Phi, psi and omega in degrees: 000133184287150178258171178302326184292328185253004174282141175272144181234130177244138171252120180241116179285145181065040186258013178280348184200173172060217183297323180299320178295317180295320175302315182301317182293318179295321177294320179301323179293342175265007179084016180267130176281156189225136167260117184260130175246154180216158178268308187222342184253085181297329180298321177294320179296318179295322178295319177295319178299320179298323178292320177299314181296323178296338176276358177098006179255174177259155180210145169230157183241130178226143178278137179204126172253105184291346179282350183242092183293343179293344180266000188291320180296318177295322177296318178301320178296318180295321179294316178302318179296316180296320178298319180293318183287318186274323187239357184055041180225165176238016180222151170235171194254320187233131173244124176246109178277089188250330190303137181189172176226164174241129175238119176267118179202124176304150183310312184295339185252357181294128182272161176297324178297318178295317179300314181295322179295316178296321178298313183298319186278317190265337182238312180295319182297309178302326179292303190275332175293315178300318177302316181293331184266355183307319179296342182260353180273129183292144170302138185083009181279187183227142171237132178234117179260129182271124177250221182199149171302336181292351173281346177256314180246163188246135171229128182306141177102357184232027184299312183291317179301312183292326177299320178293320180292326174299321176296321178299321183292322176292316178305319181303316181296319179293319177299316180300319180293316187279338180261003181299330181291345174260008180060029176267123177271148179224123181226164175251132170253124183242096177292150169273205180289125185235145178282087176223189177270014176304137181053042178075020181075026185306312183288319183289320194254354181249103185305322182294318180292314181302314181293321181295319179291318178301322180295334181263007183249131184303324181274002167080016177206169172274167183282160176241155179307323179298332177296321182280315178302320180293322179294318179298314180299322180292317181294328181270359177284172181299331180293344180264013189294337184255009174269122186208136177070024186250155171255117179250112178271127180245088192216011176069011182084046180278138176053047178285000000 
């Protein structure tokens, strides 16, 4: 039976719902404990934690608004306390910078407020939240930054969103280089079009959009949340230990 000392712990931002929740469940099935964060709906986070526990792993729930960097130091303190209380440890192993939003707006119509919101959530947060949590990440740990297929291919209406994800991909390489002396690997996971409520559920709920994307994908369909959760679990498994500074697109071969 594993002890607190040898259990792996993952912190996944935005894991109360969507892709983050699916990632948490896949990791739990591998015996990884999970710290689940949410912005405003604690009930959703508690439900996600219950699912993790049902898979045989441990879970704690913490509030975090990634759009507000002034709260990152306080969040780090809360996380340190939770690690001590739940696991009798002061370090965790895996950080997945997943939390995000989708804003659909043509380039000509994108407002400065929309641009700034996307910047705070998608680029500033992975930079400064990771910085705040570095003392709590175990040497030899893993960081996974979530990007998007839209950083490689273009679809009208996502210029600002994709620009932030492009920044994340560059940031990943620099993080990997600078954290190498602690044996911390840093990679980018770039999902393609997935059937979620992203951008108002456009891919999931609009048959024309879903079909058009499927037609451009080598495997003949759009992605499902399980495709992403399984990929995250694989990258964070022991078999992914020598993958570092890379962009891994999980998109079924879209726009090849």
